[in-house]
KOLRODO-266533 format. One record per atom (N, C-alpha, C, O): x, y, z. Coordinates in steps of 0.2 Angstrom, whole numbers, plus 5000, padded with zeros to 4 digits. Example, Ala and Ser with C-alpha at 12.3 -4.5 7.8 and 13.67 -1.06 7.14 Angstrom:
<rs>
506649725039/506249785039/506649845039/507149835042/506449895035/506849955036/506450005039/506750065040/
</rs>
This chain:
<rs>
515255305246/515055315239/515255395237/514955435240/515555405232/515855465229/515255515228/514755485225/515255585229/514755625227/514855655221/515455655219/514455675217/514555705211/515055775212/515455785208/514855805217/515355865218/515955855222/516255905225/516255795221/516855785225/517455805222/517555795216/517855845225/518455875222/519055835222/518955785225/519655855219/520155815219/520455795226/520555735227/520455835231/520655815239/520155765241/520355725245/519655775240/519055735243/519255665240/519255615244/519355655234/519355605230/519955555233/519955495234/520555595233/521155575236/521155535243/521355475245/520855575246/520555555254/520255495254/520455455257/519655495249/519255435249/519755365247/519755315251/520155375242/520555335239/520955295245/520955235246/521355345248/521855335254/521455295259/521655245262/520855325261/520455275267/520355205264/520555155268/520055205258/519955135255/520555085255/520455025257/521155115253/521855075252/521955045260/522054995261/521855095264/522055075271/521655015274/521854965278/520955025272/520454975274/520554915271/520554855274/520654915264/520854855260/521554815263/521654755263/521954855264/522654835267/522554805273/522854745274/522154835278/522054795284/521654745284/521854705287/521154735280/520854675278/521254615277/521154565279/521754625272/522154585270/522554545275/522654485276/522854605279/523254575285/522954545290/523154495292/522354575292/521954535297/521754465295/521754425299/521654455288/521454395286/522154335286/522154275287/522654375285/523354335285/523654315292/523954265293/523654365296/523954355302/523554365309/523754355314/522954395308/522554405314/522554475315/523054515314/521954495318/521854575320/522354595325/522654645323/522554555331/522954575337/523654575334/523954625335/523854525330/524554535328/524654585322/525254605321/524154615319/524254665314/524354735317/523954765321/524954765315/525054835317/524954885314/524954875308/524854955316/524755015311/525255025306/525155035300/525855005309/526355015304/526354965298/526554985292/526154915299/526154855294/525454875288/525554875282/525054905292/524454925287/524654985283/524454985277/524955035286/525155085282/525755075277/525655095271/526255035279/526755015274/526354965268/526454985262/525854925270/525554895264/525154935259/525054915253/524754995262/524455035258/524955095255/524655145253/525555085256/526055125253/525955205255/525955255251/525755215262/525655275266/526155275271/526355225272/526255335275/526555345281/525955325287/525355325286/526355315293/525955305298/525655365300/525155355304/525955425299/525655485300/525055495296/524555525298/524955475290/524455475285/523955425288/523355445288/524155365290/523555325294/523155365299/522555365298/523655395304/523255425309/522855495308/522455525312/523055515301/522555585299/521855545297/521355585297/521855485295/521155455294/520855415299/520155415299/521255385303/520955335308/521355345315/521955335315/521055375320/521455385326/521755325329/522255325332/521455255328/521655195330/521455135326/521055145321/521755095327/521755025322/520955005323/520554985319/520655015330/519954995330/519455045327/518855015324/519655105326/519255145323/519155135315/518655145311/519755115312/519755085305/519255025305/518855015300/519354985310/518854915309/518154945309/517654905307/518054985312/517155015313/517055075309/516555105311/517555085303/517555145299/516855145295/516555195293/516655085293/516155075288/515455105291/515055125287/515355095298/514755125301/514655195298/514155215295/515255235299/515155305298/515055325290/514855375289/515355285287/515555295279/514755275276/514555305271/514355235280/513655215277/513155265280/512555265278/513355295285/512855355288/512555395282/511855405281/512955425278/512655455272/512255425269/511655445268/512455355266/511955315262/511355305265/510855305261/511355285271/510655275274/510155335275/509555325274/510455395276/510055455276/509755475269/509255505268/510255465264/510055485257/509655425255/509155445251/509655365257/509155315255/508455335257/507955345254/508455345264/507755365267/507455435264/506855435263/507855475262/507755545258/507355525252/506755545250/507655485248/507455465241/506855415241/506555405236/506655395247/506155335247/505355375247/505355425250/504955355243/504355385242/503855385246/503455435246/503755345251/503355335256/503255385261/503755415264/502655395262/502555465267/502655445274/502655485279/502755375276/502655355283/503455355285/503855335281/503655375291/504255375295/504555305294/505155295292/504155265296/504455205298/504655165292/505155135293/504455175286/504555135279/505255185278/505755155276/505255235279/505955285277/506555255281/507055255278/506355235288/506855215292/507155145290/507755135288/506655105289/506855025286/507155045279/507655005278/507055085275/507355085268/508155115269/508555085266/508255155274/508855175276/509355125278/509955125277/508955085283/509255035287/509554975282/510054955282/508954965277/509154905273/509754925268/510154895266/509654985267/510355005262/510954995266/511354965264/510955025272/511554995276/511754925277/512354915276/511254885278/511354815278/511554785272/512054745272/511254805266/511554785259/512254805257/512654775254/512454865260/513154895258/513654865263/514254855261/513454845269/513954815274/514154735272/514654705272/513554705269/513554635267/513854615260/514154565258/513954675255/514154665249/514854685249/515154655245/515054725253/515754745252/516154685256/516054675262/516554655253/516954595254/517354615260/517354575265/517754665260/518154685266/517954685272/518254665277/517254725272/516954735279/516554665280/516454655286/516354625276/516054565278/516554515281/516354475285/517154515278/517654475281/517754475288/518054435291/517654555290/517954565296/517454555301/517654575307/516854525300/516254535305/516454485311/516054485316/516854435310/516954395316/517554445320/517654425326/517854485318/518354515322/517954565325/518054575331/517554605322/517054655326/516554625331/516454665336/516454575330/515954535335/516354505341/516154505347/517054495340/517354465345/517554535350/517554525356/517654595347/517754655352/517154665354/517054685360/516654665350/516054685354/515754635359/515354655364/515954575359/515854525364/516254535371/516054505376/516754575371/517054595377/516654625382/516754625388/516054655380/515654685386/515554755386/514954785388/515954795383/516054865382/515954875375/516354855371/515554925373/515554955366/516054995364/516155045367/516554975360/517155015358/516955085357/516455105354/517355125359/517255195359/517155215351/516755255349/517555175346/517455195339/516755175337/516555215333/516455125338/515955105336/515355145339/514855155335/515355165346/514855195349/514755265346/514255295344/515255295344/515355365340/514955365334/514555405332/515155315330/514855305324/514155295324/513855325320/513955255329/513355245329/512855295331/512255305328/513055335336/512755395337/512655445332/512155475330/513255455327/513255485322/512655465316/512255495314/512655405316/512155375311/511455375313/511055395309/511355365320/510655365322/510355435321/509855435318/510755485324/510555555323/510355585317/509855625315/510955565312/510755585306/510155565302/509855605299/510055495303/509555455300/508855495303/508355515299/508755495310/508155525313/508055595310/507455605309/508555635310/508355705308/508255715301/507855755299/508555665296/508355655289/507555635288/507155675284/507455585291/506755555291/506255615293/505755625290/506355645300/506055695302/505855745297/505255765296/506455785294/506355835289/505855805282/505455845279/505955755281/505655725274/504855705276/504555695271/504655695282/504055675283/503655725288/503055715289/503955765291/503555815296/503555775303/503355815308/503755715304/503655685310/504255725315/504755745313/504055725321/504555755326/505155705327/505055645328/505755735327/506355695328/506255655335/506555605336/505955675340/505755635347/505355575345/505355525348/504855575339/504555515337/504955465333/504855405334/505355495328/505755455324/506355415328/506455365326/506655455333/507155425335/507155365339/507655325339/506555345342/506555285345/506455225339/506655165340/506255245333/506055195327/506855175325/507055115324/507355225324/507955225322/508455185327/508755135325/508255205335/508655165340/508455085340/508855045340/507855075339/507555005339/507954965332/508354915333/507854995327/508054955322/508854955321/509154905319/509155015323/510055005324/510154955329/510554915327/509854965334/510054905340/510054835337/510454785338/509454825334/509254755332/509654735327/509854675327/509854775322/510254765317/510954745319/511254695317/511154785323/511854775325/511954715329/512454685328/511454705334/511454645337/511554585334/511954535335/511054575328/510954525324/511654515320/511854465319/511954565318/512654565314/513154535319/513554495316/513254555325/513854535330/513654465332/514154425332/513054445333/512854375333/513154335327/513554295328/512854345322/513054325315/513854315315/514154265314/514154365317/514854365316/515254315321/515754285319/514954315327/515254265332/515054195330/515554155331/514554175327/514454115325/514654095318/514554035315/515054155314/515354135308/514954115302/515154075298/514354135303/513854115297/514054155291/514354205290/513854125286/513854145278/513554215278/513154245282/513854255273/513654325272/512854325270/512554365273/512654285266/511954285264/511454275270/510954305271/511654225274/511254215281/511254265285/510854275289/511854305286/512054355290/511554415287/511154445291/511554425282/511054485278/510354465280/510054505283/510054405279/509454375281/509354395288/508854425290/509754375292/509654375300/509554455302/509254475307/509954505298/509954575300/509254595297/508854625300/509054575292/508354595289/507754575294/507254615295/507854515296/507354485300/507354525307/506854535310/507954555310/507954585315/507754655314/507454695319/507854685308/507554745306/506854755307/506554805310/506554715304/505754695303/505554685310/505154725312/505754645313/505554635321/505554695325/505054705328/506154735324/506154795328/505654855327/505454895331/505454845320/504954895318/504254885317/503854925315/504054815320/503454795318/502954835324/502354845323/503254855329/502754875334/502554955332/502154985335/503054985327/503055045325/502355055319/502055105318/502254995317/501854995311/501154975314/500654975310/501154955320/500354925322/500154975326/500455015330/499554985326/499155035330/499255025337/499254965339/499255075342/499355065349/498855025352/498355025349/498854985357/498554955361/497954995363/498055055365/497254975362/496755015364/496355055358/495755075359/496855065353/496555115348/495955085344/495855025344/495555145342/494955105340/495055085333/495555115330/494655045330/494655025323/494155035320/493655025323/494155045313/493555065309/493155005309/493454945310/492455005308/492154945309/492054925302/491954965297/491954865300/491854825294/491254835290/491154805285/
</rs>
């Protein structure tokens, strides 16, 4: 999402990244992820291979770039949420990420590809890097807005992010529709945060 203060260079960079992502999505749909080359993606986007690598180190980085792109959205949404409770701000930020990823047609179409890569057993470096950036940014933002310690917010973010990512990958492997995928991710999000909303075991309750 473009910022109000975005300059000409930033706008061109954003448009180029988007053109590469859309070109890749079209090629992945037409001929498959493995059969699509960086050269083909660059040519379809009408840029050079050198330009591609200025934006994405690898084809896999392009596939998972949306996670990093949505990190700012998640943190901004958490910041703008009125609730004084850290857990509610975390939920709002994560829901914004879910909404964005399931409403973007190119990103949504690539869910099965990302799930297949994730199912190999090792978390792709491109994804791991983006998830760490997102989790840290959201935890720091919520901490700054609520006064809660980062160490207390980080487990909420980690639980929410892991649950949502897991639900999304499972949905991608099963090839379910986007609306069902979104619903599954939201259920996973609420399940992950439920324990952070409930009083700890043994806590005293006010008498009725």
